[in-house]
C-alpha positions as a Markdown table, in Angstrom:
| # | Residue | x | y | z |
|---|---|---|---|---|
| 1 | Met | -11.8 | 17.5 | -27.0 |
| 2 | Lys | -8.3 | 18.9 | -26.7 |
| 3 | Ala | -5.2 | 16.7 | -26.5 |
| 4 | Val | -3.2 | 18.0 | -23.5 |
| 5 | Gly | -0.6 | 15.3 | -22.8 |
| 6 | Asn | 0.4 | 11.6 | -22.4 |
| 7 | Ile | 0.6 | 8.9 | -19.9 |
| 8 | Val | 4.3 | 8.6 | -18.9 |
| 9 | Ser | 4.0 | 5.7 | -16.5 |
| 10 | Leu | 1.5 | 3.7 | -14.4 |
| 11 | Tyr | 1.7 | 2.5 | -10.9 |
| 12 | Leu | -0.2 | 0.1 | -8.6 |
| 13 | Ser | 0.1 | 0.2 | -4.8 |
| 14 | Val | -0.1 | -3.3 | -3.5 |
| 15 | Pro | -0.6 | -4.3 | 0.1 |
| 16 | Gln | 2.5 | -5.5 | 1.9 |
| 17 | Glu | 4.7 | -3.9 | -0.8 |
| 18 | Lys | 6.8 | -0.8 | 0.1 |
| 19 | Ala | 7.4 | 0.4 | -3.5 |
| 20 | Pro | 4.6 | 0.9 | -6.0 |
| 21 | Gln | 4.6 | -1.6 | -8.9 |
| 22 | Asn | 5.3 | -0.1 | -12.4 |
| 23 | Arg | 2.8 | -1.4 | -15.0 |
| 24 | Glu | 2.2 | -1.0 | -18.7 |
| 25 | Ile | -1.6 | -1.3 | -18.4 |
| 26 | Leu | -4.0 | -0.6 | -15.5 |
| 27 | Leu | -7.6 | -1.7 | -15.4 |
| 28 | Leu | -10.0 | 1.0 | -14.0 |
| 29 | Asp | -13.7 | 0.7 | -13.1 |
| 30 | Glu | -16.1 | 2.8 | -11.0 |
| 31 | Arg | -14.4 | 1.5 | -7.8 |
| 32 | Gly | -10.9 | 2.7 | -8.9 |
| 33 | Val | -7.8 | 0.9 | -10.0 |
| 34 | Gln | -8.2 | -2.8 | -10.0 |
| 35 | Gly | -5.6 | -4.5 | -7.7 |
| 36 | Asp | -4.6 | -1.3 | -6.0 |
| 37 | Lys | -4.7 | -1.3 | -2.2 |
| 38 | His | -7.0 | 1.7 | -2.3 |
| 39 | Tyr | -9.5 | 0.0 | -4.6 |
| 40 | Asn | -13.1 | 0.5 | -3.5 |
| 41 | Thr | -12.2 | 2.5 | -0.4 |
| 42 | Asp | -13.1 | 6.1 | -1.4 |
| 43 | Leu | -14.7 | 6.6 | -4.8 |
| 44 | Gln | -13.8 | 10.3 | -4.8 |
| 45 | Arg | -10.2 | 9.3 | -4.4 |
| 46 | Ser | -10.2 | 6.4 | -6.8 |
| 47 | Val | -7.3 | 7.4 | -9.1 |
| 48 | Leu | -4.3 | 9.7 | -8.2 |
| 49 | Ile | -2.9 | 11.6 | -11.1 |
| 50 | Thr | 0.6 | 13.3 | -10.7 |
| 51 | Ser | 2.4 | 15.5 | -13.1 |
| 52 | Leu | 6.1 | 15.2 | -14.1 |
| 53 | Glu | 6.3 | 18.8 | -12.8 |
| 54 | Ser | 6.0 | 17.5 | -9.2 |
| 55 | Tyr | 9.1 | 15.4 | -9.6 |
| 56 | Ala | 10.9 | 18.4 | -11.4 |
| 57 | Leu | 10.0 | 20.6 | -8.4 |
| 58 | Ala | 11.5 | 18.2 | -5.9 |
| 59 | Gln | 14.6 | 17.8 | -8.1 |
| 60 | Lys | 15.0 | 21.6 | -8.3 |
| 61 | Tyr | 15.5 | 21.5 | -4.5 |
| 62 | Gln | 17.9 | 18.6 | -4.8 |
| 63 | Ile | 15.4 | 16.0 | -3.6 |
| 64 | Glu | 15.6 | 12.8 | -5.6 |
| 65 | Val | 12.3 | 11.0 | -5.7 |
| 66 | Pro | 11.9 | 8.0 | -8.0 |
| 67 | Tyr | 8.8 | 8.0 | -10.1 |
| 68 | Gly | 5.8 | 6.3 | -8.4 |
| 69 | Leu | 6.9 | 7.2 | -4.9 |
| 70 | Leu | 4.4 | 10.2 | -4.7 |
| 71 | Gly | 1.7 | 7.5 | -4.6 |
| 72 | Glu | 0.3 | 8.2 | -8.1 |
| 73 | Asn | -1.5 | 5.7 | -10.3 |
| 74 | Leu | -1.0 | 7.8 | -13.4 |
| 75 | Leu | 2.1 | 9.9 | -14.1 |
| 76 | Ile | 1.5 | 12.3 | -16.9 |
| 77 | Asp | 3.4 | 15.0 | -18.8 |
| 78 | Tyr | 0.6 | 17.6 | -18.3 |
| 79 | Asn | -0.1 | 19.6 | -15.2 |
| 80 | Pro | -3.7 | 19.1 | -14.1 |
| 81 | Tyr | -3.5 | 20.7 | -10.7 |
| 82 | Gly | -5.3 | 23.9 | -11.8 |
| 83 | Leu | -8.3 | 21.9 | -13.2 |
| 84 | Thr | -11.6 | 22.5 | -11.4 |
| 85 | Ile | -13.6 | 19.8 | -9.8 |
| 86 | Gly | -15.8 | 18.2 | -12.4 |
| 87 | Arg | -13.4 | 18.6 | -15.3 |
| 88 | Gln | -13.1 | 15.4 | -17.3 |
| 89 | Leu | -10.2 | 13.6 | -19.0 |
| 90 | Arg | -10.5 | 11.0 | -21.7 |
| 91 | Ile | -7.7 | 8.5 | -21.9 |
| 92 | Gly | -8.3 | 5.7 | -24.3 |
| 93 | Asp | -11.5 | 3.9 | -23.2 |
| 94 | Ile | -11.7 | 5.5 | -19.8 |
| 95 | Leu | -13.3 | 8.7 | -18.7 |
| 96 | Leu | -12.1 | 10.3 | -15.4 |
| 97 | Glu | -13.6 | 13.2 | -13.5 |
| 98 | Ile | -11.5 | 15.4 | -11.3 |
| 99 | Ser | -12.9 | 15.1 | -7.8 |
| 100 | Gln | -10.4 | 16.8 | -5.4 |
| 101 | Pro | -6.9 | 18.0 | -4.9 |
| 102 | Cys | -4.5 | 15.5 | -3.2 |
| 103 | Pro | -4.0 | 16.4 | 0.5 |
| 104 | Leu | -0.5 | 16.2 | 2.1 |
| 105 | Cys | 0.5 | 12.7 | 3.2 |
| 106 | Asn | 2.8 | 11.9 | 6.1 |
| 107 | His | 4.6 | 9.3 | 4.0 |
| 108 | Leu | 6.2 | 12.1 | 2.0 |
| 109 | Arg | 8.2 | 13.1 | 5.1 |
| 110 | Ser | 9.9 | 9.7 | 5.1 |
| 111 | Ile | 11.3 | 10.6 | 1.7 |
| 112 | Asn | 12.5 | 14.0 | 2.7 |
| 113 | Thr | 11.3 | 16.2 | 5.6 |
| 114 | Lys | 11.0 | 19.2 | 3.2 |
| 115 | Leu | 8.8 | 17.4 | 0.7 |
| 116 | Pro | 5.3 | 17.8 | 2.2 |
| 117 | Lys | 5.7 | 21.6 | 2.4 |
| 118 | Leu | 7.3 | 21.8 | -1.0 |
| 119 | Leu | 4.6 | 19.8 | -2.8 |
| 120 | Lys | 1.7 | 21.2 | -0.8 |
| 121 | Asn | -0.3 | 22.2 | -3.9 |
| 122 | Asn | 1.7 | 20.2 | -6.4 |
| 123 | Arg | 1.6 | 16.6 | -5.4 |
| 124 | Gly | -1.4 | 15.3 | -7.4 |
| 125 | Ile | -5.1 | 15.4 | -8.0 |
| 126 | Phe | -7.7 | 12.8 | -7.5 |
| 127 | Ala | -10.2 | 11.6 | -10.0 |
| 128 | Lys | -13.1 | 9.2 | -10.0 |
| 129 | Val | -13.8 | 6.8 | -12.8 |
| 130 | Ile | -16.9 | 7.6 | -14.9 |
| 131 | Glu | -16.3 | 5.1 | -17.7 |
| 132 | Ser | -14.4 | 1.9 | -17.1 |
| 133 | Gly | -11.6 | 0.5 | -19.2 |
| 134 | Glu | -7.9 | 0.1 | -19.5 |
| 135 | Val | -5.2 | 2.8 | -19.6 |
| 136 | Lys | -1.8 | 2.2 | -21.2 |
| 137 | Val | 1.6 | 3.9 | -21.0 |
| 138 | Gly | 1.9 | 6.3 | -23.9 |
| 139 | Glu | -1.8 | 7.0 | -24.4 |
| 140 | Arg | -2.9 | 10.5 | -25.2 |
| 141 | Ile | -4.9 | 12.5 | -22.6 |
| 142 | Tyr | -7.8 | 14.6 | -23.8 |
| 143 | Leu | -9.4 | 17.5 | -21.8 |
| 144 | Leu | -13.2 | 17.5 | -22.4 |
| 145 | Pro | -15.1 | 20.8 | -22.6 |
| 146 | Phe | -16.4 | 21.9 | -19.2 |
| 147 | Asn | -20.1 | 21.9 | -18.7 |
| 148 | Gly | -20.2 | 22.9 | -15.0 |
């Protein structure tokens, strides 16, 4: 197991709320992030992980995007976008498995019309929960050896 980064911040998207809620702890189970509006909707898209690099890329083009607005649940200081489907990350008690890249979302256009094209392959990556538990801000992220 190789340490690759840390949890920078955590977010919960709640129905009827425009902005995601910043949290210190999130509870995850096989259906996703408990309390999130996407909980138990698509198990392959249970958790959205975004890298600080996505925000840095937007800022490089003078597009200010507050953390959390890309729709992520986990904001991390490691770039996971090149990981293949099936790779696993251990964060505290939880085990996540990369399931698919994050497709473009129309809501990014409402932040800035250039953002969808700019972040096409750099917005985030989805993971499914293999082992339930809680994740906390500041926790280390470990990349498990790949068996696939």
